[in-house]
Chimera marker file (.cmm) of the C-alpha trace (Angstrom):
<marker_set name="trace">
<marker id="1" x="7.224" y="-9.123" z="-3.180" r="1" g="1" b="0" radius="0.5"/>
<marker id="2" x="8.324" y="-7.040" z="-6.135" r="1" g="1" b="0" radius="0.5"/>
<marker id="3" x="10.720" y="-4.240" z="-5.169" r="1" g="1" b="0" radius="0.5"/>
<marker id="4" x="11.273" y="-2.222" z="-8.343" r="1" g="1" b="0" radius="0.5"/>
<marker id="5" x="12.311" y="1.363" z="-8.973" r="1" g="1" b="0" radius="0.5"/>
<marker id="6" x="9.116" y="2.806" z="-10.402" r="1" g="1" b="0" radius="0.5"/>
<marker id="7" x="8.244" y="6.470" z="-10.248" r="1" g="1" b="0" radius="0.5"/>
<marker id="8" x="5.336" y="7.431" z="-8.035" r="1" g="1" b="0" radius="0.5"/>
<marker id="9" x="3.710" y="9.603" z="-10.695" r="1" g="1" b="0" radius="0.5"/>
<marker id="10" x="-0.013" y="9.022" z="-10.599" r="1" g="1" b="0" radius="0.5"/>
<marker id="11" x="-1.680" y="7.720" z="-12.726" r="1" g="1" b="0" radius="0.5"/>
<marker id="12" x="1.474" y="6.425" z="-14.489" r="1" g="1" b="0" radius="0.5"/>
<marker id="13" x="2.402" y="4.194" z="-11.530" r="1" g="1" b="0" radius="0.5"/>
<marker id="14" x="-0.991" y="2.510" z="-11.839" r="1" g="1" b="0" radius="0.5"/>
<marker id="15" x="-0.062" y="1.084" z="-15.260" r="1" g="1" b="0" radius="0.5"/>
<marker id="16" x="1.652" y="-1.896" z="-13.611" r="1" g="1" b="0" radius="0.5"/>
<marker id="17" x="-1.784" y="-3.250" z="-12.649" r="1" g="1" b="0" radius="0.5"/>
<marker id="18" x="-3.485" y="-3.003" z="-16.030" r="1" g="1" b="0" radius="0.5"/>
<marker id="19" x="-4.718" y="-6.238" z="-17.543" r="1" g="1" b="0" radius="0.5"/>
<marker id="20" x="-3.151" y="-5.459" z="-20.923" r="1" g="1" b="0" radius="0.5"/>
<marker id="21" x="0.323" y="-5.040" z="-19.388" r="1" g="1" b="0" radius="0.5"/>
<marker id="22" x="0.355" y="-8.682" z="-18.249" r="1" g="1" b="0" radius="0.5"/>
<marker id="23" x="3.383" y="-10.399" z="-19.881" r="1" g="1" b="0" radius="0.5"/>
<marker id="24" x="2.340" y="-12.536" z="-22.835" r="1" g="1" b="0" radius="0.5"/>
<marker id="25" x="4.200" y="-15.016" z="-25.058" r="1" g="1" b="0" radius="0.5"/>
<marker id="26" x="6.426" y="-15.120" z="-26.976" r="1" g="1" b="0" radius="0.5"/>
<marker id="27" x="8.601" y="-12.425" z="-25.335" r="1" g="1" b="0" radius="0.5"/>
<marker id="28" x="6.784" y="-12.091" z="-22.000" r="1" g="1" b="0" radius="0.5"/>
<marker id="29" x="7.169" y="-8.320" z="-21.847" r="1" g="1" b="0" radius="0.5"/>
<marker id="30" x="5.038" y="-6.153" z="-19.601" r="1" g="1" b="0" radius="0.5"/>
<marker id="31" x="5.148" y="-4.414" z="-16.238" r="1" g="1" b="0" radius="0.5"/>
<marker id="32" x="2.302" y="-6.426" z="-14.710" r="1" g="1" b="0" radius="0.5"/>
<marker id="33" x="4.633" y="-9.188" z="-13.534" r="1" g="1" b="0" radius="0.5"/>
<marker id="34" x="2.076" y="-10.807" z="-11.252" r="1" g="1" b="0" radius="0.5"/>
<marker id="35" x="-0.478" y="-10.720" z="-14.084" r="1" g="1" b="0" radius="0.5"/>
<marker id="36" x="-3.042" y="-8.930" z="-11.905" r="1" g="1" b="0" radius="0.5"/>
<marker id="37" x="-6.277" y="-8.595" z="-13.878" r="1" g="1" b="0" radius="0.5"/>
<marker id="38" x="-9.342" y="-6.708" z="-12.742" r="1" g="1" b="0" radius="0.5"/>
<marker id="39" x="-11.705" y="-4.995" z="-15.215" r="1" g="1" b="0" radius="0.5"/>
<marker id="40" x="-12.810" y="-2.482" z="-12.554" r="1" g="1" b="0" radius="0.5"/>
<marker id="41" x="-9.190" y="-1.439" z="-11.931" r="1" g="1" b="0" radius="0.5"/>
<marker id="42" x="-8.708" y="-1.031" z="-15.691" r="1" g="1" b="0" radius="0.5"/>
<marker id="43" x="-11.820" y="1.173" z="-15.868" r="1" g="1" b="0" radius="0.5"/>
<marker id="44" x="-10.706" y="3.315" z="-12.912" r="1" g="1" b="0" radius="0.5"/>
<marker id="45" x="-7.249" y="3.741" z="-14.460" r="1" g="1" b="0" radius="0.5"/>
<marker id="46" x="-8.890" y="4.921" z="-17.682" r="1" g="1" b="0" radius="0.5"/>
<marker id="47" x="-10.940" y="7.512" z="-15.751" r="1" g="1" b="0" radius="0.5"/>
<marker id="48" x="-7.870" y="8.630" z="-13.756" r="1" g="1" b="0" radius="0.5"/>
<marker id="49" x="-5.769" y="9.106" z="-16.879" r="1" g="1" b="0" radius="0.5"/>
<marker id="50" x="-8.366" y="10.713" z="-19.183" r="1" g="1" b="0" radius="0.5"/>
<marker id="51" x="-10.917" y="12.643" z="-17.138" r="1" g="1" b="0" radius="0.5"/>
<marker id="52" x="-10.785" y="16.432" z="-17.253" r="1" g="1" b="0" radius="0.5"/>
<marker id="53" x="-12.638" y="16.726" z="-13.948" r="1" g="1" b="0" radius="0.5"/>
<marker id="54" x="-10.093" y="16.805" z="-11.085" r="1" g="1" b="0" radius="0.5"/>
<marker id="55" x="-12.590" y="15.450" z="-8.541" r="1" g="1" b="0" radius="0.5"/>
<marker id="56" x="-13.512" y="12.552" z="-10.818" r="1" g="1" b="0" radius="0.5"/>
<marker id="57" x="-9.789" y="11.801" z="-11.394" r="1" g="1" b="0" radius="0.5"/>
<marker id="58" x="-8.995" y="11.899" z="-7.681" r="1" g="1" b="0" radius="0.5"/>
<marker id="59" x="-11.939" y="9.656" z="-6.810" r="1" g="1" b="0" radius="0.5"/>
<marker id="60" x="-10.930" y="7.131" z="-9.485" r="1" g="1" b="0" radius="0.5"/>
<marker id="61" x="-7.347" y="7.052" z="-8.181" r="1" g="1" b="0" radius="0.5"/>
<marker id="62" x="-8.521" y="6.520" z="-4.601" r="1" g="1" b="0" radius="0.5"/>
<marker id="63" x="-10.961" y="3.775" z="-5.593" r="1" g="1" b="0" radius="0.5"/>
<marker id="64" x="-8.355" y="2.041" z="-7.780" r="1" g="1" b="0" radius="0.5"/>
<marker id="65" x="-5.743" y="2.114" z="-5.009" r="1" g="1" b="0" radius="0.5"/>
<marker id="66" x="-8.271" y="0.785" z="-2.499" r="1" g="1" b="0" radius="0.5"/>
<marker id="67" x="-9.259" y="-1.997" z="-4.901" r="1" g="1" b="0" radius="0.5"/>
<marker id="68" x="-5.719" y="-3.175" z="-5.670" r="1" g="1" b="0" radius="0.5"/>
<marker id="69" x="-4.699" y="-2.989" z="-2.008" r="1" g="1" b="0" radius="0.5"/>
<marker id="70" x="-7.662" y="-5.173" z="-1.037" r="1" g="1" b="0" radius="0.5"/>
<marker id="71" x="-6.780" y="-7.665" z="-3.791" r="1" g="1" b="0" radius="0.5"/>
<marker id="72" x="-2.970" y="-7.882" z="-3.594" r="1" g="1" b="0" radius="0.5"/>
<marker id="73" x="-1.686" y="-5.580" z="-0.843" r="1" g="1" b="0" radius="0.5"/>
<marker id="74" x="0.496" y="-3.205" z="-2.861" r="1" g="1" b="0" radius="0.5"/>
<marker id="75" x="2.530" y="-0.885" z="-0.629" r="1" g="1" b="0" radius="0.5"/>
<marker id="76" x="4.810" y="1.814" z="-2.084" r="1" g="1" b="0" radius="0.5"/>
<marker id="77" x="8.190" y="2.123" z="-0.377" r="1" g="1" b="0" radius="0.5"/>
<marker id="78" x="9.021" y="5.706" z="-1.339" r="1" g="1" b="0" radius="0.5"/>
<marker id="79" x="7.268" y="8.960" z="-2.085" r="1" g="1" b="0" radius="0.5"/>
<marker id="80" x="8.353" y="11.998" z="-4.067" r="1" g="1" b="0" radius="0.5"/>
<marker id="81" x="8.598" y="15.299" z="-2.215" r="1" g="1" b="0" radius="0.5"/>
<marker id="82" x="9.291" y="18.624" z="-3.887" r="1" g="1" b="0" radius="0.5"/>
<marker id="83" x="10.265" y="21.901" z="-2.269" r="1" g="1" b="0" radius="0.5"/>
<marker id="84" x="9.581" y="25.056" z="-4.241" r="1" g="1" b="0" radius="0.5"/>
<marker id="85" x="11.080" y="28.339" z="-3.080" r="1" g="1" b="0" radius="0.5"/>
<marker id="86" x="9.179" y="31.530" z="-3.837" r="1" g="1" b="0" radius="0.5"/>
<marker id="87" x="9.271" y="35.152" z="-2.740" r="1" g="1" b="0" radius="0.5"/>
<marker id="88" x="6.990" y="36.509" z="-0.015" r="1" g="1" b="0" radius="0.5"/>
<marker id="89" x="3.908" y="38.132" z="-1.502" r="1" g="1" b="0" radius="0.5"/>
<marker id="90" x="3.511" y="35.762" z="-4.432" r="1" g="1" b="0" radius="0.5"/>
<marker id="91" x="0.184" y="33.956" z="-4.127" r="1" g="1" b="0" radius="0.5"/>
<marker id="92" x="-1.706" y="31.491" z="-6.268" r="1" g="1" b="0" radius="0.5"/>
<marker id="93" x="0.849" y="28.685" z="-6.366" r="1" g="1" b="0" radius="0.5"/>
<marker id="94" x="-1.145" y="25.499" z="-6.141" r="1" g="1" b="0" radius="0.5"/>
<marker id="95" x="-0.620" y="21.855" z="-5.573" r="1" g="1" b="0" radius="0.5"/>
<marker id="96" x="0.175" y="20.078" z="-8.795" r="1" g="1" b="0" radius="0.5"/>
<marker id="97" x="-0.240" y="16.823" z="-10.612" r="1" g="1" b="0" radius="0.5"/>
<marker id="98" x="3.190" y="15.108" z="-10.460" r="1" g="1" b="0" radius="0.5"/>
<marker id="99" x="4.033" y="15.416" z="-14.163" r="1" g="1" b="0" radius="0.5"/>
<marker id="100" x="2.790" y="18.991" z="-14.657" r="1" g="1" b="0" radius="0.5"/>
<marker id="101" x="5.847" y="20.919" z="-13.524" r="1" g="1" b="0" radius="0.5"/>
<marker id="102" x="6.170" y="23.733" z="-11.016" r="1" g="1" b="0" radius="0.5"/>
<marker id="103" x="4.560" y="26.462" z="-13.100" r="1" g="1" b="0" radius="0.5"/>
<marker id="104" x="1.471" y="24.634" z="-14.357" r="1" g="1" b="0" radius="0.5"/>
<marker id="105" x="-0.879" y="27.368" z="-13.060" r="1" g="1" b="0" radius="0.5"/>
<marker id="106" x="1.323" y="30.429" z="-13.586" r="1" g="1" b="0" radius="0.5"/>
<marker id="107" x="-1.635" y="32.334" z="-15.087" r="1" g="1" b="0" radius="0.5"/>
<marker id="108" x="-3.237" y="32.328" z="-11.626" r="1" g="1" b="0" radius="0.5"/>
<marker id="109" x="-0.227" y="33.747" z="-9.740" r="1" g="1" b="0" radius="0.5"/>
<marker id="110" x="-0.342" y="37.333" z="-8.487" r="1" g="1" b="0" radius="0.5"/>
<marker id="111" x="1.502" y="39.680" z="-6.146" r="1" g="1" b="0" radius="0.5"/>
<marker id="112" x="-0.089" y="40.907" z="-2.944" r="1" g="1" b="0" radius="0.5"/>
<link id1="1" id2="2" r="1" g="1" b="0" radius="0.2"/>
<link id1="2" id2="3" r="1" g="1" b="0" radius="0.2"/>
<link id1="3" id2="4" r="1" g="1" b="0" radius="0.2"/>
<link id1="4" id2="5" r="1" g="1" b="0" radius="0.2"/>
<link id1="5" id2="6" r="1" g="1" b="0" radius="0.2"/>
<link id1="6" id2="7" r="1" g="1" b="0" radius="0.2"/>
<link id1="7" id2="8" r="1" g="1" b="0" radius="0.2"/>
<link id1="8" id2="9" r="1" g="1" b="0" radius="0.2"/>
<link id1="9" id2="10" r="1" g="1" b="0" radius="0.2"/>
<link id1="10" id2="11" r="1" g="1" b="0" radius="0.2"/>
<link id1="11" id2="12" r="1" g="1" b="0" radius="0.2"/>
<link id1="12" id2="13" r="1" g="1" b="0" radius="0.2"/>
<link id1="13" id2="14" r="1" g="1" b="0" radius="0.2"/>
<link id1="14" id2="15" r="1" g="1" b="0" radius="0.2"/>
<link id1="15" id2="16" r="1" g="1" b="0" radius="0.2"/>
<link id1="16" id2="17" r="1" g="1" b="0" radius="0.2"/>
<link id1="17" id2="18" r="1" g="1" b="0" radius="0.2"/>
<link id1="18" id2="19" r="1" g="1" b="0" radius="0.2"/>
<link id1="19" id2="20" r="1" g="1" b="0" radius="0.2"/>
<link id1="20" id2="21" r="1" g="1" b="0" radius="0.2"/>
<link id1="21" id2="22" r="1" g="1" b="0" radius="0.2"/>
<link id1="22" id2="23" r="1" g="1" b="0" radius="0.2"/>
<link id1="23" id2="24" r="1" g="1" b="0" radius="0.2"/>
<link id1="24" id2="25" r="1" g="1" b="0" radius="0.2"/>
<link id1="25" id2="26" r="1" g="1" b="0" radius="0.2"/>
<link id1="26" id2="27" r="1" g="1" b="0" radius="0.2"/>
<link id1="27" id2="28" r="1" g="1" b="0" radius="0.2"/>
<link id1="28" id2="29" r="1" g="1" b="0" radius="0.2"/>
<link id1="29" id2="30" r="1" g="1" b="0" radius="0.2"/>
<link id1="30" id2="31" r="1" g="1" b="0" radius="0.2"/>
<link id1="31" id2="32" r="1" g="1" b="0" radius="0.2"/>
<link id1="32" id2="33" r="1" g="1" b="0" radius="0.2"/>
<link id1="33" id2="34" r="1" g="1" b="0" radius="0.2"/>
<link id1="34" id2="35" r="1" g="1" b="0" radius="0.2"/>
<link id1="35" id2="36" r="1" g="1" b="0" radius="0.2"/>
<link id1="36" id2="37" r="1" g="1" b="0" radius="0.2"/>
<link id1="37" id2="38" r="1" g="1" b="0" radius="0.2"/>
<link id1="38" id2="39" r="1" g="1" b="0" radius="0.2"/>
<link id1="39" id2="40" r="1" g="1" b="0" radius="0.2"/>
<link id1="40" id2="41" r="1" g="1" b="0" radius="0.2"/>
<link id1="41" id2="42" r="1" g="1" b="0" radius="0.2"/>
<link id1="42" id2="43" r="1" g="1" b="0" radius="0.2"/>
<link id1="43" id2="44" r="1" g="1" b="0" radius="0.2"/>
<link id1="44" id2="45" r="1" g="1" b="0" radius="0.2"/>
<link id1="45" id2="46" r="1" g="1" b="0" radius="0.2"/>
<link id1="46" id2="47" r="1" g="1" b="0" radius="0.2"/>
<link id1="47" id2="48" r="1" g="1" b="0" radius="0.2"/>
<link id1="48" id2="49" r="1" g="1" b="0" radius="0.2"/>
<link id1="49" id2="50" r="1" g="1" b="0" radius="0.2"/>
<link id1="50" id2="51" r="1" g="1" b="0" radius="0.2"/>
<link id1="51" id2="52" r="1" g="1" b="0" radius="0.2"/>
<link id1="52" id2="53" r="1" g="1" b="0" radius="0.2"/>
<link id1="53" id2="54" r="1" g="1" b="0" radius="0.2"/>
<link id1="54" id2="55" r="1" g="1" b="0" radius="0.2"/>
<link id1="55" id2="56" r="1" g="1" b="0" radius="0.2"/>
<link id1="56" id2="57" r="1" g="1" b="0" radius="0.2"/>
<link id1="57" id2="58" r="1" g="1" b="0" radius="0.2"/>
<link id1="58" id2="59" r="1" g="1" b="0" radius="0.2"/>
<link id1="59" id2="60" r="1" g="1" b="0" radius="0.2"/>
<link id1="60" id2="61" r="1" g="1" b="0" radius="0.2"/>
<link id1="61" id2="62" r="1" g="1" b="0" radius="0.2"/>
<link id1="62" id2="63" r="1" g="1" b="0" radius="0.2"/>
<link id1="63" id2="64" r="1" g="1" b="0" radius="0.2"/>
<link id1="64" id2="65" r="1" g="1" b="0" radius="0.2"/>
<link id1="65" id2="66" r="1" g="1" b="0" radius="0.2"/>
<link id1="66" id2="67" r="1" g="1" b="0" radius="0.2"/>
<link id1="67" id2="68" r="1" g="1" b="0" radius="0.2"/>
<link id1="68" id2="69" r="1" g="1" b="0" radius="0.2"/>
<link id1="69" id2="70" r="1" g="1" b="0" radius="0.2"/>
<link id1="70" id2="71" r="1" g="1" b="0" radius="0.2"/>
<link id1="71" id2="72" r="1" g="1" b="0" radius="0.2"/>
<link id1="72" id2="73" r="1" g="1" b="0" radius="0.2"/>
<link id1="73" id2="74" r="1" g="1" b="0" radius="0.2"/>
<link id1="74" id2="75" r="1" g="1" b="0" radius="0.2"/>
<link id1="75" id2="76" r="1" g="1" b="0" radius="0.2"/>
<link id1="76" id2="77" r="1" g="1" b="0" radius="0.2"/>
<link id1="77" id2="78" r="1" g="1" b="0" radius="0.2"/>
<link id1="78" id2="79" r="1" g="1" b="0" radius="0.2"/>
<link id1="79" id2="80" r="1" g="1" b="0" radius="0.2"/>
<link id1="80" id2="81" r="1" g="1" b="0" radius="0.2"/>
<link id1="81" id2="82" r="1" g="1" b="0" radius="0.2"/>
<link id1="82" id2="83" r="1" g="1" b="0" radius="0.2"/>
<link id1="83" id2="84" r="1" g="1" b="0" radius="0.2"/>
<link id1="84" id2="85" r="1" g="1" b="0" radius="0.2"/>
<link id1="85" id2="86" r="1" g="1" b="0" radius="0.2"/>
<link id1="86" id2="87" r="1" g="1" b="0" radius="0.2"/>
<link id1="87" id2="88" r="1" g="1" b="0" radius="0.2"/>
<link id1="88" id2="89" r="1" g="1" b="0" radius="0.2"/>
<link id1="89" id2="90" r="1" g="1" b="0" radius="0.2"/>
<link id1="90" id2="91" r="1" g="1" b="0" radius="0.2"/>
<link id1="91" id2="92" r="1" g="1" b="0" radius="0.2"/>
<link id1="92" id2="93" r="1" g="1" b="0" radius="0.2"/>
<link id1="93" id2="94" r="1" g="1" b="0" radius="0.2"/>
<link id1="94" id2="95" r="1" g="1" b="0" radius="0.2"/>
<link id1="95" id2="96" r="1" g="1" b="0" radius="0.2"/>
<link id1="96" id2="97" r="1" g="1" b="0" radius="0.2"/>
<link id1="97" id2="98" r="1" g="1" b="0" radius="0.2"/>
<link id1="98" id2="99" r="1" g="1" b="0" radius="0.2"/>
<link id1="99" id2="100" r="1" g="1" b="0" radius="0.2"/>
<link id1="100" id2="101" r="1" g="1" b="0" radius="0.2"/>
<link id1="101" id2="102" r="1" g="1" b="0" radius="0.2"/>
<link id1="102" id2="103" r="1" g="1" b="0" radius="0.2"/>
<link id1="103" id2="104" r="1" g="1" b="0" radius="0.2"/>
<link id1="104" id2="105" r="1" g="1" b="0" radius="0.2"/>
<link id1="105" id2="106" r="1" g="1" b="0" radius="0.2"/>
<link id1="106" id2="107" r="1" g="1" b="0" radius="0.2"/>
<link id1="107" id2="108" r="1" g="1" b="0" radius="0.2"/>
<link id1="108" id2="109" r="1" g="1" b="0" radius="0.2"/>
<link id1="109" id2="110" r="1" g="1" b="0" radius="0.2"/>
<link id1="110" id2="111" r="1" g="1" b="0" radius="0.2"/>
<link id1="111" id2="112" r="1" g="1" b="0" radius="0.2"/>
</marker_set>
């Protein structure tokens, strides 16, 4: 059990499971405290954090989470929820990637 206060920003939260974040001598620094190592998880993280295709990113995140849960049973204890107030008639606001901010697609907003 490793209760730590990590943000739930995806794919940033996935960094704790990367092979290269396993603590190594001499200072034993790294977020992968259990030293979980899986080349497929590393590959899926790379796709999730670099792909420009949203469907490809989402699929990589889902597959990576499924993989690590089958291997070690990681369960997040908290989720981030945002409430955004806007005026009636404004359309085009979309769901967002956690680190993008509230106005990431402002060019698509319009009044009806």
